[in-house]
DSSP file (Angstrom, degrees, kcal/mol; ACC not computed):
  #  RESIDUE AA STRUCTURE BP1 BP2  ACC     N-H-->O    O-->H-N    N-H-->O    O-->H-N    TCO  KAPPA ALPHA  PHI   PSI    X-CA   Y-CA   Z-CA
    1    1 A X              0   0    0      0, 0.0   103,-0.2     0, 0.0   101,-0.2   0.000 360.0 360.0 360.0 150.1  -59.5  -34.4  -41.6
    2    2 A X  B     -a  104   0A   0    101,-0.7   103,-0.6    99,-0.1     3,-0.1  -0.407 360.0-146.7 -77.5 157.3  -61.9  -31.9  -43.1
    3    3 A X  S    S+     0   0    0      1,-0.3     2,-0.4   101,-0.2   103,-0.2   0.821  80.5  26.9 -95.5 -37.8  -65.1  -33.1  -45.0
    4    4 A X  S    S-     0   0    0    100,-0.1    -1,-0.3   102,-0.0     2,-0.2  -0.987  73.8-137.4-132.8 128.3  -65.4  -30.3  -47.6
    5    5 A X        -     0   0    0     -2,-0.4     3,-0.1    -3,-0.1     2,-0.1  -0.509  32.3-101.5 -79.8 149.1  -62.7  -28.1  -49.1
    6    6 A X    >   -     0   0    0     -2,-0.2     3,-1.1     1,-0.1    -1,-0.1  -0.406  49.2 -97.9 -62.7 144.8  -63.2  -24.4  -49.6
    7    7 A X  T 3  S+     0   0    0      1,-0.2    -1,-0.1    -2,-0.1     3,-0.1  -0.329 100.8  10.0 -65.6 147.0  -64.0  -23.6  -53.2
    8    8 A X  T 3  S+     0   0    0      1,-0.2     2,-0.5    -3,-0.1    -1,-0.2   0.671  95.5 123.1  60.4  21.9  -61.2  -22.4  -55.5
    9    9 A X    <   -     0   0    0     -3,-1.1    -1,-0.2     4,-0.0    -4,-0.0  -0.958  57.5-131.7-114.2 130.0  -58.5  -23.2  -53.0
   10   10 A X     >  -     0   0    0     -2,-0.5     4,-2.4    53,-0.1     5,-0.2  -0.285  21.9-114.2 -74.3 161.6  -55.7  -25.6  -54.0
   11   11 A X  H  > S+     0   0    0     51,-0.5     4,-2.4     1,-0.2     6,-0.2   0.895 119.5  61.4 -58.7 -38.9  -54.6  -28.5  -51.9
   12   12 A X  H  4>S+     0   0    0     50,-2.5     5,-2.8     1,-0.2     4,-0.5   0.914 107.0  43.2 -52.9 -46.5  -51.3  -26.6  -51.6
   13   13 A X  H >45S+     0   0    0     49,-0.3     3,-1.0     3,-0.2    -1,-0.2   0.910 113.3  51.1 -67.6 -42.4  -53.2  -23.7  -49.9
   14   14 A X  H 3<5S+     0   0    0     -4,-2.4    88,-0.2     1,-0.3    -2,-0.2   0.802 106.9  54.2 -67.2 -27.5  -55.2  -26.1  -47.7
   15   15 A X  T 3<5S-     0   0    0     -4,-2.4    -1,-0.3    -5,-0.2    -2,-0.2   0.603 131.0 -91.2 -83.1 -10.1  -52.1  -27.9  -46.5
   16   16 A X  T X>5 -     0   0    0     -3,-1.0     4,-1.3    -4,-0.5     3,-0.6   0.624  52.5-107.7 112.7  17.8  -50.6  -24.7  -45.4
   17   17 A X  H 3><S-     0   0    0     -5,-2.8     4,-2.6     1,-0.2     5,-0.2  -0.260  83.4 -14.7  65.7-149.5  -48.7  -23.4  -48.4
   18   18 A X  H 3> S+     0   0    0      1,-0.2     4,-2.2     2,-0.2    -1,-0.2   0.882 141.4  48.9 -57.7 -43.0  -44.9  -23.5  -48.4
   19   19 A X  H <> S+     0   0    0     -3,-0.6     4,-2.3     2,-0.2    -1,-0.2   0.892 111.7  49.6 -66.7 -39.0  -44.6  -24.1  -44.7
   20   20 A X  H  X S+     0   0    0     -4,-1.3     4,-2.7     2,-0.2    -2,-0.2   0.905 110.2  49.9 -66.2 -41.6  -47.2  -26.9  -44.8
   21   21 A X  H  X S+     0   0    0     -4,-2.6     4,-2.9     2,-0.2     5,-0.2   0.915 110.5  50.8 -62.8 -42.5  -45.4  -28.6  -47.7
   22   22 A X  H  X S+     0   0    0     -4,-2.2     4,-2.5    -5,-0.2    -2,-0.2   0.923 111.8  47.1 -60.8 -43.5  -42.1  -28.4  -45.7
   23   23 A X  H  X S+     0   0    0     -4,-2.3     4,-2.5     2,-0.2     5,-0.2   0.912 112.7  50.1 -64.4 -42.0  -43.8  -29.9  -42.7
   24   24 A X  H  X S+     0   0    0     -4,-2.7     4,-3.0     2,-0.2     5,-0.2   0.954 113.0  45.0 -59.6 -51.6  -45.3  -32.7  -44.8
   25   25 A X  H  X S+     0   0    0     -4,-2.9     4,-2.7     1,-0.2     5,-0.2   0.907 113.9  49.3 -62.9 -43.0  -42.0  -33.5  -46.5
   26   26 A X  H  X S+     0   0    0     -4,-2.5     4,-1.7    -5,-0.2    -1,-0.2   0.932 115.5  43.1 -62.4 -45.9  -40.1  -33.5  -43.3
   27   27 A X  H  X S+     0   0    0     -4,-2.5     4,-2.0    -5,-0.2    -2,-0.2   0.933 114.8  50.3 -64.1 -46.5  -42.6  -35.7  -41.5
   28   28 A X  H  X S+     0   0    0     -4,-3.0     4,-2.4    -5,-0.2    -2,-0.2   0.922 112.2  45.5 -59.8 -48.0  -43.0  -38.0  -44.4
   29   29 A X  H  X S+     0   0    0     -4,-2.7     4,-2.5     1,-0.2    -1,-0.2   0.793 107.6  57.9 -72.9 -25.9  -39.2  -38.6  -44.9
   30   30 A X  H  X S+     0   0    0     -4,-1.7     4,-1.2    -5,-0.2    -1,-0.2   0.922 110.7  44.7 -63.0 -42.3  -38.7  -39.1  -41.2
   31   31 A X  H  X S+     0   0    0     -4,-2.0     4,-0.8     2,-0.2    -2,-0.2   0.928 114.5  47.8 -65.2 -46.2  -41.2  -42.0  -41.4
   32   32 A X  H >< S+     0   0    0     -4,-2.4     3,-0.9     1,-0.2     6,-0.3   0.910 110.0  51.6 -64.2 -43.2  -39.6  -43.4  -44.6
   33   33 A X  H 3< S+     0   0    0     -4,-2.5    -1,-0.2     1,-0.3    -2,-0.2   0.783 109.5  50.9 -67.0 -26.3  -36.1  -43.2  -43.2
   34   34 A X  H 3< S+     0   0    0     -4,-1.2     2,-0.3    -3,-0.2    -1,-0.3   0.614  84.9 106.9 -84.3 -12.6  -37.2  -45.1  -40.1
   35   35 A X    <X  -     0   0    0     -3,-0.9     4,-3.0    -4,-0.8     3,-0.5  -0.509  69.6-140.9 -69.3 127.4  -38.9  -47.9  -42.2
   36   36 A X  T  4 S+     0   0    0     -2,-0.3     4,-0.2     1,-0.2    -1,-0.1   0.756 100.9  43.5 -63.4 -23.7  -36.7  -51.0  -42.0
   37   37 A X  T  4 S+     0   0    0      2,-0.1    -1,-0.2     1,-0.1     4,-0.1   0.697 125.5  30.1 -91.7 -20.6  -37.4  -51.8  -45.7
   38   38 A X  T >4 S+     0   0    0     -3,-0.5     3,-1.8    -6,-0.3     4,-0.4   0.698  95.8  82.2-110.5 -25.7  -36.9  -48.3  -47.0
   39   39 A X  G >< S+     0   0    0     -4,-3.0     3,-1.8     1,-0.3     4,-0.2   0.797  82.5  64.8 -56.6 -33.4  -34.4  -46.6  -44.8
   40   40 A X  G >  S+     0   0    0      1,-0.3     3,-1.0    -5,-0.2     4,-0.3   0.764  89.5  67.8 -65.8 -23.3  -31.4  -48.1  -46.5
   41   41 A X  G <  S+     0   0    0     -3,-1.8    -1,-0.3     1,-0.2     3,-0.2   0.731 105.3  43.4 -64.2 -19.3  -32.2  -46.2  -49.7
   42   42 A X  G X  S+     0   0    0     -3,-1.8     3,-1.1    -4,-0.4    -1,-0.2   0.316  79.8 102.4-111.7   7.3  -31.4  -42.9  -47.9
   43   43 A X  T <  S+     0   0    0     -3,-1.0    -1,-0.1     1,-0.2    -2,-0.1   0.863  97.1  25.8 -61.1 -37.4  -28.2  -43.8  -46.0
   44   44 A X  T 3  S+     0   0    0     -4,-0.3     2,-0.5    -3,-0.2    -1,-0.2   0.030  96.1 114.9-117.5  25.7  -25.9  -42.0  -48.4
   45   45 A X  S <  S-     0   0    0     -3,-1.1     2,-1.2     1,-0.0     3,-0.1  -0.830  73.0-120.5 -98.7 130.3  -28.3  -39.5  -49.8
   46   46 A X    >>  -     0   0    0     -2,-0.5     4,-2.1     1,-0.2     3,-0.6  -0.569  29.6-162.7 -68.1 101.6  -27.7  -35.8  -49.1
   47   47 A X  H 3> S+     0   0    0     -2,-1.2     4,-3.1     1,-0.3     5,-0.3   0.801  81.4  60.3 -64.2 -32.4  -31.0  -35.2  -47.3
   48   48 A X  H 3> S+     0   0    0      1,-0.2     4,-1.7     2,-0.2    -1,-0.3   0.920 110.3  42.7 -61.8 -41.1  -31.0  -31.4  -47.6
   49   49 A X  H <> S+     0   0    0     -3,-0.6     4,-2.3     2,-0.2    -2,-0.2   0.918 115.3  49.4 -69.2 -44.0  -30.9  -31.7  -51.4
   50   50 A X  H  X S+     0   0    0     -4,-2.1     4,-2.7     1,-0.2     5,-0.2   0.929 110.8  49.3 -61.7 -45.7  -33.5  -34.5  -51.4
   51   51 A X  H  X S+     0   0    0     -4,-3.1     4,-2.2     1,-0.2    -1,-0.2   0.883 109.9  51.9 -63.2 -37.7  -35.9  -32.6  -49.1
   52   52 A X  H  X S+     0   0    0     -4,-1.7     4,-1.9    -5,-0.3    -1,-0.2   0.940 111.9  46.0 -61.8 -46.9  -35.6  -29.5  -51.3
   53   53 A X  H  X S+     0   0    0     -4,-2.3     4,-2.7     1,-0.2    -2,-0.2   0.890 113.0  50.0 -63.6 -39.5  -36.5  -31.5  -54.4
   54   54 A X  H  X S+     0   0    0     -4,-2.7     4,-3.0     2,-0.2     5,-0.3   0.852 106.9  54.2 -70.6 -33.5  -39.4  -33.2  -52.6
   55   55 A X  H  X S+     0   0    0     -4,-2.2     4,-2.2    -5,-0.2    -1,-0.2   0.909 111.5  46.4 -64.0 -40.5  -40.7  -29.8  -51.4
   56   56 A X  H  X S+     0   0    0     -4,-1.9     4,-2.6     2,-0.2     5,-0.2   0.948 113.9  48.3 -63.1 -48.2  -40.7  -28.7  -55.1
   57   57 A X  H  X S+     0   0    0     -4,-2.7     4,-2.8     1,-0.2    -2,-0.2   0.948 117.1  39.8 -59.4 -51.8  -42.3  -31.9  -56.3
   58   58 A X  H  X S+     0   0    0     -4,-3.0     4,-1.4     2,-0.2     6,-0.2   0.832 113.0  56.3 -71.1 -30.9  -45.1  -31.9  -53.6
   59   59 A X  H  <>S+     0   0    0     -4,-2.2     5,-2.7    -5,-0.3     7,-0.2   0.931 114.0  39.7 -62.1 -44.8  -45.6  -28.2  -54.0
   60   60 A X  H ><5S+     0   0    0     -4,-2.6     3,-1.6     1,-0.2    -2,-0.2   0.908 113.3  54.9 -69.3 -42.2  -46.2  -28.6  -57.7
   61   61 A X  H 3<5S+     0   0    0     -4,-2.8    -1,-0.2     1,-0.3    -2,-0.2   0.730 107.3  51.0 -66.2 -22.3  -48.2  -31.8  -57.3
   62   62 A X  T 3<5S-     0   0    0     -4,-1.4   -50,-2.5    -5,-0.2   -51,-0.5   0.328 125.2 -97.5 -99.0   7.6  -50.6  -30.0  -54.8
   63   63 A X  T < 5S+     0   0    0     -3,-1.6    -3,-0.2     1,-0.2    -2,-0.1   0.670  73.1 147.5  91.0  17.4  -51.3  -27.1  -57.1
   64   64 A X      < -     0   0    0     -5,-2.7     2,-0.8    -6,-0.2    -1,-0.2  -0.255  64.7 -99.5 -80.9 173.2  -48.8  -24.6  -55.6
   65   65 A X  S    S+     0   0    0      2,-0.1     2,-0.4    -2,-0.0    -5,-0.1  -0.145  87.3 112.4 -84.6  41.3  -46.9  -21.9  -57.5
   66   66 A X        -     0   0    0     -2,-0.8     2,-0.5    -7,-0.2    -3,-0.1  -0.901  56.3-148.7-120.2 141.7  -43.8  -24.1  -57.6
   67   67 A X        -     0   0    0     -2,-0.4     2,-0.4    -7,-0.0   -10,-0.1  -0.952  21.5-127.6-110.9 124.8  -42.1  -25.7  -60.6
   68   68 A X        +     0   0    0     -2,-0.5   -15,-0.1   -12,-0.2   -14,-0.0  -0.575  30.0 175.2 -70.5 125.2  -40.4  -29.0  -60.0
   69   69 A X        +     0   0    0     -2,-0.4    -1,-0.1   -16,-0.1     3,-0.1   0.207  37.2 114.2-118.2  13.1  -36.8  -28.7  -61.4
   70   70 A X  S    S-     0   0    0    -17,-0.2     3,-0.1     1,-0.2    -2,-0.0  -0.124  77.1 -73.2 -76.2 177.9  -35.4  -32.0  -60.3
   71   71 A X        -     0   0    0      1,-0.1    -1,-0.2     2,-0.1     5,-0.0  -0.281  65.8 -79.9 -64.8 155.8  -34.2  -34.8  -62.6
   72   72 A X     >  -     0   0    0      1,-0.1     4,-2.0    -3,-0.1     3,-0.4  -0.357  44.2-122.5 -55.4 139.2  -36.8  -36.9  -64.4
   73   73 A X  H  > S+     0   0    0      1,-0.2     4,-2.1     2,-0.2     5,-0.3   0.841 108.8  55.3 -60.0 -36.7  -38.1  -39.4  -61.8
   74   74 A X  H  > S+     0   0    0      1,-0.2     4,-2.6     2,-0.2    -1,-0.2   0.916 109.0  47.4 -62.3 -42.9  -37.2  -42.4  -64.0
   75   75 A X  H  4 S+     0   0    0     -3,-0.4     4,-0.5     1,-0.2    -1,-0.2   0.880 115.1  46.1 -65.4 -38.2  -33.6  -41.3  -64.2
   76   76 A X  H  < S+     0   0    0     -4,-2.0    -1,-0.2     1,-0.1    -2,-0.2   0.830 126.2  26.3 -74.3 -32.2  -33.4  -40.7  -60.5
   77   77 A X  H >X>S+     0   0    0     -4,-2.1     3,-1.7    -5,-0.2     4,-0.5   0.719  97.1  82.2-108.3 -25.1  -35.0  -43.9  -59.4
   78   78 A X  G ><5S+     0   0    0     -4,-2.6     3,-1.4    -5,-0.3    -3,-0.1   0.880  90.2  54.6 -53.6 -45.3  -34.5  -46.6  -62.0
   79   79 A X  G 345S+     0   0    0     -4,-0.5    -1,-0.3     1,-0.2    -2,-0.1   0.701  98.5  66.6 -64.4 -15.6  -31.0  -47.5  -60.9
   80   80 A X  G <45S-     0   0    0     -3,-1.7    -1,-0.2    42,-0.1    -2,-0.2   0.698  96.3-135.9 -80.2 -18.8  -32.3  -48.2  -57.4
   81   81 A X  T <<5 -     0   0    0     -3,-1.4     2,-0.3    -4,-0.5    -3,-0.1   0.902  29.2-171.8  66.3  41.6  -34.4  -51.2  -58.3
   82   82 A X      < -     0   0    0     40,-0.5    -1,-0.2    -5,-0.5     2,-0.1  -0.501  11.5-141.2 -70.8 129.1  -37.4  -50.1  -56.3
   83   83 A X     >  -     0   0    0     -2,-0.3     4,-2.4     1,-0.1     5,-0.2  -0.418  21.3-112.7 -86.4 164.3  -40.1  -52.8  -56.1
   84   84 A X  H  > S+     0   0    0      1,-0.2     4,-2.5     2,-0.2     5,-0.2   0.885 119.7  55.7 -61.1 -38.6  -43.9  -52.2  -56.3
   85   85 A X  H  > S+     0   0    0      2,-0.2     4,-2.1     1,-0.2    -1,-0.2   0.926 109.0  46.1 -60.3 -45.0  -44.0  -53.4  -52.7
   86   86 A X  H  > S+     0   0    0      2,-0.2     4,-2.3     1,-0.2    -2,-0.2   0.889 110.4  53.4 -66.0 -39.0  -41.5  -50.8  -51.6
   87   87 A X  H  X S+     0   0    0     -4,-2.4     4,-2.4     1,-0.2    -1,-0.2   0.910 108.5  50.4 -61.4 -41.1  -43.4  -48.1  -53.6
   88   88 A X  H  X S+     0   0    0     -4,-2.5     4,-2.4     2,-0.2    -2,-0.2   0.909 108.8  50.8 -63.9 -42.1  -46.6  -49.1  -51.8
   89   89 A X  H  X S+     0   0    0     -4,-2.1     4,-2.0     2,-0.2    -1,-0.2   0.911 109.6  52.6 -60.3 -40.8  -44.8  -48.8  -48.4
   90   90 A X  H  X S+     0   0    0     -4,-2.3     4,-1.8     1,-0.2    -2,-0.2   0.937 111.3  44.5 -59.0 -49.6  -43.6  -45.4  -49.5
   91   91 A X  H  X S+     0   0    0     -4,-2.4     4,-2.5     1,-0.2    -1,-0.2   0.830 108.2  58.6 -69.7 -30.4  -47.1  -44.2  -50.4
   92   92 A X  H  X S+     0   0    0     -4,-2.4     4,-2.2     2,-0.2    -1,-0.2   0.905 106.8  48.1 -62.4 -40.2  -48.5  -45.7  -47.1
   93   93 A X  H  X S+     0   0    0     -4,-2.0     4,-2.3     2,-0.2    -2,-0.2   0.882 109.2  53.7 -66.3 -37.2  -46.1  -43.5  -45.2
   94   94 A X  H  X S+     0   0    0     -4,-1.8     4,-3.0     2,-0.2    -2,-0.2   0.927 107.7  50.1 -62.3 -44.0  -47.3  -40.5  -47.3
   95   95 A X  H  X S+     0   0    0     -4,-2.5     4,-2.1     1,-0.2    -2,-0.2   0.929 109.3  51.8 -59.0 -45.2  -50.9  -41.3  -46.4
   96   96 A X  H  < S+     0   0    0     -4,-2.2     4,-0.2     1,-0.2    -1,-0.2   0.907 112.9  45.3 -58.9 -42.0  -50.0  -41.4  -42.7
   97   97 A X  H >< S+     0   0    0     -4,-2.3     3,-1.6     1,-0.2    -2,-0.2   0.922 111.5  51.8 -67.5 -44.0  -48.3  -38.0  -43.0
   98   98 A X  H >< S+     0   0    0     -4,-3.0     3,-1.9     1,-0.3     5,-0.3   0.836  99.2  65.0 -61.9 -32.9  -51.1  -36.5  -45.0
   99   99 A X  T 3< S+     0   0    0     -4,-2.1    -1,-0.3     1,-0.3    -2,-0.2   0.578  89.2  67.5 -70.5  -7.4  -53.6  -37.6  -42.4
  100  100 A X  T <  S+     0   0    0     -3,-1.6    -1,-0.3    -4,-0.2     2,-0.2   0.528  91.3  81.0 -85.1  -5.9  -52.0  -35.3  -39.8
  101  101 A X  S <  S-     0   0    0     -3,-1.9     2,-1.7    -4,-0.2   -99,-0.1  -0.631  90.8-113.6 -99.2 158.0  -53.2  -32.3  -41.9
  102  102 A X  S    S+     0   0    0     -2,-0.2     2,-0.3   -88,-0.2    -3,-0.1  -0.504  75.1 119.6 -88.5  66.7  -56.7  -30.7  -41.8
  103  103 A X        -     0   0    0     -2,-1.7  -101,-0.7    -5,-0.3     2,-0.1  -0.821  66.4 -92.8-125.3 167.4  -57.4  -31.7  -45.4
  104  104 A X  B  >  -a    2   0A   0     -2,-0.3     4,-1.9  -103,-0.2  -101,-0.2  -0.323  27.8-116.6 -79.7 161.4  -60.2  -33.8  -46.9
  105  105 A X  H  > S+     0   0    0   -103,-0.6     4,-2.5     1,-0.2     5,-0.2   0.868 119.4  56.8 -60.4 -35.9  -60.0  -37.5  -47.6
  106  106 A X  H  > S+     0   0    0      2,-0.2     4,-2.6     1,-0.2    -1,-0.2   0.883 102.9  53.6 -64.6 -37.8  -60.5  -36.6  -51.2
  107  107 A X  H  > S+     0   0    0      2,-0.2     4,-2.4     1,-0.2    -1,-0.2   0.932 109.4  48.6 -59.6 -45.3  -57.4  -34.4  -51.0
  108  108 A X  H  X S+     0   0    0     -4,-1.9     4,-2.5     1,-0.2    -2,-0.2   0.938 112.5  47.9 -59.7 -47.6  -55.4  -37.3  -49.7
  109  109 A X  H  X S+     0   0    0     -4,-2.5     4,-2.4     1,-0.2    -1,-0.2   0.882 110.6  52.3 -62.0 -38.7  -56.7  -39.5  -52.5
  110  110 A X  H  X S+     0   0    0     -4,-2.6     4,-2.0     2,-0.2    -1,-0.2   0.915 110.6  47.2 -64.4 -43.0  -55.9  -36.9  -55.1
  111  111 A X  H  X S+     0   0    0     -4,-2.4     4,-2.3     2,-0.2    -2,-0.2   0.929 113.0  48.3 -65.0 -44.8  -52.3  -36.5  -53.9
  112  112 A X  H  X S+     0   0    0     -4,-2.5     4,-2.8     1,-0.2    -1,-0.2   0.898 109.6  53.4 -63.2 -39.8  -51.8  -40.3  -53.8
  113  113 A X  H  X S+     0   0    0     -4,-2.4     4,-0.9    -5,-0.2    -1,-0.2   0.899 109.1  49.4 -61.0 -40.1  -53.3  -40.6  -57.3
  114  114 A X  H  < S+     0   0    0     -4,-2.0     3,-0.5     1,-0.2     4,-0.3   0.912 112.5  46.7 -66.4 -42.0  -50.8  -38.0  -58.5
  115  115 A X  H >< S+     0   0    0     -4,-2.3     3,-1.9     1,-0.2    -2,-0.2   0.905 107.1  58.2 -65.3 -40.7  -47.8  -39.8  -56.9
  116  116 A X  H >< S+     0   0    0     -4,-2.8     3,-1.6     1,-0.3     4,-0.4   0.723  88.6  74.6 -64.0 -20.9  -49.1  -43.1  -58.3
  117  117 A X  T 3< S+     0   0    0     -4,-0.9    -1,-0.3    -3,-0.5     3,-0.2   0.765  98.3  48.1 -59.2 -23.9  -48.8  -41.7  -61.8
  118  118 A X  T <> S+     0   0    0     -3,-1.9     4,-2.7    -4,-0.3     5,-0.3   0.333  79.3 103.3 -99.9   5.4  -45.1  -42.1  -61.5
  119  119 A X  H <> S+     0   0    0     -3,-1.6     4,-2.8     1,-0.2     6,-0.3   0.905  80.6  50.1 -57.8 -45.0  -45.1  -45.7  -60.2
  120  120 A X  H  4>S+     0   0    0     -4,-0.4     5,-3.0    -3,-0.2     6,-0.7   0.924 113.9  45.2 -62.0 -43.7  -44.0  -47.2  -63.5
  121  121 A X  H >45S+     0   0    0     -4,-0.2     3,-0.8     3,-0.2    -2,-0.2   0.933 116.2  45.4 -63.5 -46.0  -41.1  -44.7  -63.8
  122  122 A X  H 3<5S+     0   0    0     -4,-2.7   -40,-0.5     1,-0.2    -2,-0.2   0.869 115.8  45.6 -68.4 -37.6  -39.9  -45.1  -60.3
  123  123 A X  T 3<5S-     0   0    0     -4,-2.8    -1,-0.2    -5,-0.3    -2,-0.2   0.392 114.7-114.6 -88.9   3.8  -40.2  -48.9  -60.3
  124  124 A X  T < 5S+     0   0    0     -3,-0.8    -3,-0.2    -4,-0.4    -4,-0.1   0.768  74.2 132.9  74.7  26.7  -38.4  -49.2  -63.7
  125  125 A X      < +     0   0    0     -5,-3.0     2,-0.3    -6,-0.3    -4,-0.2   0.405  65.0  44.9 -92.2   3.1  -41.4  -50.5  -65.6
  126  126 A X  S    S-     0   0    0     -6,-0.7     2,-0.1    -5,-0.1    -2,-0.0  -0.926  98.6 -82.1-137.6 164.7  -41.1  -48.1  -68.5
  127  127 A X        -     0   0    0     -2,-0.3     3,-0.2     1,-0.1   -53,-0.1  -0.385  28.5-166.3 -65.1 140.9  -38.2  -46.8  -70.6
  128  128 A X        +     0   0    0      1,-0.1    -1,-0.1   -54,-0.1   -56,-0.1   0.089  57.7 109.4-113.5  20.9  -36.2  -43.9  -69.1
  129  129 A X              0   0    0      1,-0.0    -1,-0.1   -55,-0.0    -2,-0.0   0.750 360.0 360.0 -71.5 -22.6  -34.4  -43.0  -72.3
  130  130 A X              0   0    0     -3,-0.2    -1,-0.0     0, 0.0   -55,-0.0   0.393 360.0 360.0  98.1 360.0  -36.4  -39.9  -72.5
């Protein structure tokens, strides 16, 4: 990992833009799908659609010129009954994937902080009425 990011450059740019986000999402979901506690969530999921949505989500979350157009996260995840423990395993895999990029530790922490903003919605701890 890098120690200091270039000024005025987004995490999206530092991670490699669209191609970097695609590589991140592909690596990350390969890890998640192989996880014995998480893999079953993806057995009947059309992965091409999921990966597209995740590329949008992470592209937007890292400051890229992308707008996430997927369903609200609470609506998409609430019926799954995802626990806090499972959410943590998910973010641990994300950290492992992010650490393969030449970005700063602060970039990794910033991305994880952004993902953690959605923990309540994903784990069903808030209303998803909308």
